[in-house]
C-alpha positions as CSV (number, residue, x, y, z in Angstrom):
1,X,-6.8,23.2,3.6
2,X,-4.9,22.4,1.0
3,X,-1.0,21.5,0.9
4,X,1.5,24.2,-0.4
5,X,5.0,24.5,-0.2
6,X,7.5,27.0,-1.2
7,X,10.3,26.8,-3.8
8,X,13.1,28.0,-6.2
9,X,13.2,27.9,-9.8
10,X,15.1,25.3,-9.7
11,X,12.9,22.5,-8.0
12,X,10.7,21.5,-11.2
13,X,14.2,20.3,-12.8
14,X,15.4,18.4,-9.7
15,X,12.1,17.0,-9.3
16,X,11.6,16.2,-12.6
17,X,7.9,17.7,-12.7
18,X,6.4,17.2,-16.5
19,X,4.9,20.7,-17.2
20,X,1.4,20.6,-18.8
21,X,0.6,24.3,-19.4
22,X,2.0,27.8,-18.7
23,X,5.7,27.9,-17.6
24,X,8.0,27.6,-14.7
25,X,9.3,30.1,-12.2
26,X,12.0,32.0,-13.5
27,X,14.8,34.7,-12.6
28,X,13.1,36.6,-15.6
29,X,10.1,37.2,-13.9
30,X,11.0,38.9,-10.1
31,X,7.2,39.2,-9.2
32,X,7.0,35.3,-9.2
33,X,9.1,35.1,-6.0
34,X,7.7,36.0,-2.5
35,X,10.0,38.2,-0.6
36,X,11.1,38.0,2.9
37,X,8.5,40.7,3.7
38,X,5.7,40.0,1.5
39,X,3.0,42.5,1.1
40,X,-0.8,42.2,1.1
41,X,-1.0,44.3,-2.2
42,X,1.5,42.5,-4.0
43,X,0.6,39.5,-6.2
44,X,2.9,36.9,-6.2
45,X,3.6,33.7,-8.7
46,X,1.9,30.1,-7.8
47,X,2.0,26.8,-10.1
48,X,-0.6,24.2,-9.5
49,X,-0.7,20.6,-10.4
50,X,-3.8,19.1,-12.8
51,X,-6.2,17.9,-9.5
52,X,-5.7,21.5,-8.3
53,X,-7.2,22.9,-11.5
54,X,-10.1,20.3,-10.8
55,X,-10.2,20.7,-7.1
56,X,-10.4,24.7,-7.4
57,X,-12.8,24.3,-10.2
58,X,-10.8,26.4,-12.5
59,X,-11.6,25.1,-16.0
60,X,-9.2,23.5,-18.6
61,X,-5.3,23.3,-18.1
62,X,-5.2,26.5,-19.9
63,X,-7.9,28.4,-18.7
64,X,-6.4,28.3,-15.2
65,X,-3.2,30.1,-15.8
66,X,-3.7,33.6,-14.5
67,X,-6.4,33.0,-12.5
68,X,-5.9,34.2,-8.8
69,X,-5.3,32.4,-5.6
70,X,-5.3,33.9,-2.2
71,X,-3.3,31.9,0.5
72,X,-2.9,32.9,4.3
73,X,-4.1,36.6,3.3
74,X,-1.7,36.5,0.5
75,X,-2.7,36.9,-3.6
76,X,-0.9,34.5,-5.8
77,X,-1.5,34.4,-9.9
78,X,-1.3,30.8,-11.5
79,X,1.5,30.8,-13.9
80,X,2.0,27.0,-14.7
81,X,0.3,23.8,-14.1
82,X,2.3,20.6,-13.9
83,X,1.5,16.9,-13.9
84,X,0.5,15.5,-10.2
85,X,3.3,14.2,-8.2
86,X,3.7,12.5,-4.3
87,X,6.6,13.9,-2.4
88,X,6.2,10.9,0.1
89,X,6.1,8.4,-2.5
90,X,1.9,8.0,-2.1
91,X,1.9,7.7,1.6
92,X,-0.9,10.1,2.4
93,X,-4.4,10.9,1.5
94,X,-5.0,12.4,-2.1
95,X,-6.5,15.6,-0.3
96,X,-3.2,16.3,1.5
97,X,-0.8,15.6,-1.3
98,X,0.9,19.1,-2.6
99,X,-1.4,20.7,-4.6
100,X,0.2,24.6,-4.7
101,X,4.0,25.4,-5.3
102,X,4.8,29.2,-4.2
103,X,7.6,30.8,-5.5
104,X,10.2,31.7,-3.0
105,X,13.5,33.5,-2.4
106,X,13.1,33.7,1.5
107,X,15.5,31.0,3.3
108,X,13.7,27.6,3.3
109,X,14.0,25.2,6.2
110,X,15.3,22.2,4.0
111,X,17.0,21.8,0.8
112,X,16.3,19.0,-2.2
113,X,18.7,17.3,-4.1
114,X,18.4,14.5,-6.7
115,X,21.5,12.1,-6.4
116,X,23.0,9.3,-8.5
117,X,22.1,6.0,-5.6
118,X,25.8,5.0,-7.1
119,X,27.4,7.5,-5.5
120,X,25.5,7.8,-2.2
121,X,28.4,7.7,0.2
122,X,30.6,10.4,-1.9
123,X,27.7,12.5,-2.0
124,X,26.8,12.4,1.5
125,X,31.0,13.4,1.9
126,X,31.3,16.3,0.0
127,X,28.1,17.7,1.5
128,X,29.2,17.5,5.0
129,X,32.5,19.2,3.5
130,X,30.7,22.0,1.8
131,X,28.5,22.8,4.8
132,X,31.1,22.6,6.9
133,X,32.9,25.0,5.1
134,X,29.9,27.5,4.4
135,X,28.5,27.2,8.1
136,X,31.6,26.3,10.0
137,X,30.6,24.7,13.9
138,X,26.8,24.1,12.7
139,X,26.1,20.2,12.3
140,X,24.3,19.4,8.8
141,X,21.0,17.5,8.9
142,X,20.5,15.3,6.3
143,X,18.1,12.7,4.7
144,X,17.9,10.3,2.0
145,X,14.4,9.5,0.7
146,X,14.7,5.9,0.8
147,X,15.5,5.6,4.2
148,X,12.4,8.3,5.4
149,X,10.1,6.4,2.8
150,X,11.3,3.1,4.3
151,X,10.5,4.5,8.2
152,X,7.2,5.9,7.2
153,X,6.0,2.7,5.3
154,X,6.9,0.8,8.8
155,X,5.4,3.4,10.7
156,X,2.2,3.0,8.5
157,X,1.7,-0.5,8.3
158,X,3.5,-2.2,11.2
159,X,0.6,-2.2,13.6
160,X,-1.8,-3.3,10.8
161,X,0.7,-6.2,10.1
162,X,1.2,-7.4,14.0
163,X,-2.6,-7.4,14.1
164,X,-3.5,-9.0,11.4
165,X,-0.7,-11.6,11.6
166,X,-2.0,-12.4,14.8
167,X,-5.6,-12.2,13.7
168,X,-4.4,-15.0,11.2
169,X,-2.9,-17.2,13.7
170,X,-6.0,-17.5,15.9
171,X,-8.4,-17.9,12.8
172,X,-6.1,-20.5,11.4
173,X,-5.9,-22.5,14.6
174,X,-9.6,-22.3,15.4
175,X,-10.5,-23.2,12.0
176,X,-8.0,-26.4,12.4
177,X,-10.0,-27.5,15.7
178,X,-12.9,-26.8,13.6
179,X,-12.0,-29.3,10.4
180,X,-10.6,-32.0,12.9
181,X,-13.5,-31.9,15.2
182,X,-16.1,-32.2,12.0
183,X,-13.8,-34.9,10.5
184,X,-13.8,-36.8,13.1
185,X,-17.6,-37.0,14.1
186,X,-18.3,-37.5,10.2
187,X,-15.9,-40.6,10.3
188,X,-18.2,-42.1,13.5
189,X,-20.9,-41.6,11.5
190,X,-19.9,-43.0,8.6
191,X,-18.3,-46.2,10.5
192,X,-20.4,-48.7,9.0
193,X,-20.5,-47.3,5.4
194,X,-16.6,-47.2,5.2
195,X,-17.0,-50.7,6.2
196,X,-19.2,-51.7,3.4
197,X,-17.1,-50.0,1.1
198,X,-14.1,-51.6,2.3
199,X,-16.3,-55.4,2.3
200,X,-16.9,-54.3,-1.0
201,X,-13.0,-53.7,-2.4
202,X,-12.6,-50.0,-2.4
203,X,-8.8,-49.2,-1.0
204,X,-7.9,-47.1,1.6
205,X,-6.8,-44.3,-0.7
206,X,-10.1,-44.2,-2.7
207,X,-12.1,-43.9,0.6
208,X,-9.6,-41.2,2.3
209,X,-10.1,-39.2,-0.9
210,X,-14.2,-39.9,-0.8
211,X,-14.2,-38.4,2.9
212,X,-11.7,-35.9,2.1
213,X,-13.0,-34.4,-1.1
214,X,-16.5,-33.8,1.4
215,X,-14.6,-31.5,3.7
216,X,-12.5,-29.9,0.9
217,X,-15.8,-28.5,-0.9
218,X,-17.1,-26.0,1.6
219,X,-12.9,-25.0,2.1
220,X,-13.7,-24.2,-1.8
221,X,-16.7,-22.2,-1.3
222,X,-15.2,-20.5,1.5
223,X,-12.3,-19.7,-0.3
224,X,-14.2,-17.7,-3.1
225,X,-16.1,-16.0,-0.5
226,X,-12.7,-14.7,1.1
227,X,-11.3,-13.6,-2.3
228,X,-13.8,-10.8,-2.4
229,X,-14.0,-10.3,1.3
230,X,-10.2,-10.0,1.0
231,X,-10.4,-7.7,-2.2
232,X,-12.7,-5.1,0.1
233,X,-10.6,-5.0,3.3
234,X,-7.3,-5.0,1.1
235,X,-8.8,-1.7,-1.2
236,X,-10.1,-0.3,2.0
237,X,-7.0,-0.4,3.8
238,X,-5.2,1.4,0.7
239,X,-7.7,4.0,0.1
240,X,-5.8,6.1,2.5
241,X,-2.7,6.3,0.2
242,X,-2.6,8.4,-3.2
243,X,-1.6,6.0,-5.0
244,X,-0.8,2.0,-4.2
245,X,0.3,-1.4,-6.0
246,X,-2.4,-3.8,-7.6
247,X,-2.8,-7.5,-6.7
248,X,-2.3,-10.0,-8.9
249,X,-5.0,-12.9,-8.7
250,X,-2.2,-15.6,-8.6
251,X,-1.7,-13.8,-4.9
252,X,-5.2,-15.2,-4.2
253,X,-5.0,-18.3,-6.0
254,X,-1.7,-19.5,-4.1
255,X,-3.4,-18.6,-0.9
256,X,-6.5,-20.9,-1.3
257,X,-4.0,-23.5,-2.7
258,X,-2.3,-23.5,0.9
259,X,-5.7,-23.0,2.8
260,X,-6.7,-26.6,1.0
261,X,-3.5,-27.7,1.4
262,X,-3.9,-26.9,5.5
263,X,-6.9,-28.6,5.6
264,X,-6.1,-31.8,3.6
265,X,-3.4,-32.3,6.1
266,X,-5.8,-31.7,9.2
267,X,-8.3,-34.2,8.2
268,X,-6.4,-36.7,5.8
269,X,-5.3,-38.4,8.7
270,X,-8.1,-39.0,10.8
271,X,-9.8,-40.4,7.6
272,X,-7.0,-42.6,7.1
273,X,-7.2,-43.8,10.5
274,X,-11.2,-44.7,9.7
275,X,-10.3,-46.2,6.0
276,X,-8.0,-48.6,7.8
277,X,-10.3,-50.1,10.4
278,X,-10.8,-53.7,10.0
279,X,-14.6,-54.3,8.2
280,X,-15.2,-56.7,10.9
281,X,-15.0,-54.3,13.6
282,X,-16.8,-51.4,11.8
283,X,-19.7,-54.0,10.7
284,X,-19.5,-55.4,14.3
285,X,-20.2,-51.9,16.0
286,X,-22.9,-50.8,14.1
């Protein structure tokens, strides 16, 4: 199924759509517009996007002009081609994006307006006043795209974000316990080595650094592996949207730095305790 909407001749200027081929709807061509009671015999006008040209296999942009499309048993002639656009700012699958715009003079359920963001309050008040004058007794219902966009973002990502945060916390806690257990086991196994190094003059800092580095190496390897899997997971999640931002590599680097910091903070205390054991006690223990 192809998404299509009914628009008037002012829609394209309001939405600032880029015309690529053909023309826009115009009052000079009454046949462009769908009447209140359309006929199955007549042919009306439509404008399509660049993607629609490829999807319908209409050839080049110029070749698409004049082609006949059928929508709900009605026939439409392509009068123009515009650049792709997303009504929801990209929060939809590309196949569900608007591809076809029907010319319409019928009463549509919604009106789209472009306003100056700095004049939002005054514009809303003006709309209410005009509406009350033209439709007394009928309340006006309007929404700002920014608010609608933020709500859709929240609905689309809130569940995933909460699940991701919960999974991340559990994973970090398990990893910390695992790292600490490994550090405890390794320090106990290397008690004699630490005692010998201390006897030969090694400082506490050097021993802590040596023991810590042994654990940092696998953490670094795991971080590199996480880069690839994380990039794939993010790409898979964003595939449901028609457009999405790119994540800079610096983000992955920052995550790795934080991971190493948490790992060092977890095992350094245990390594420091092992490095400060009296060499006499360490060697006697062995």
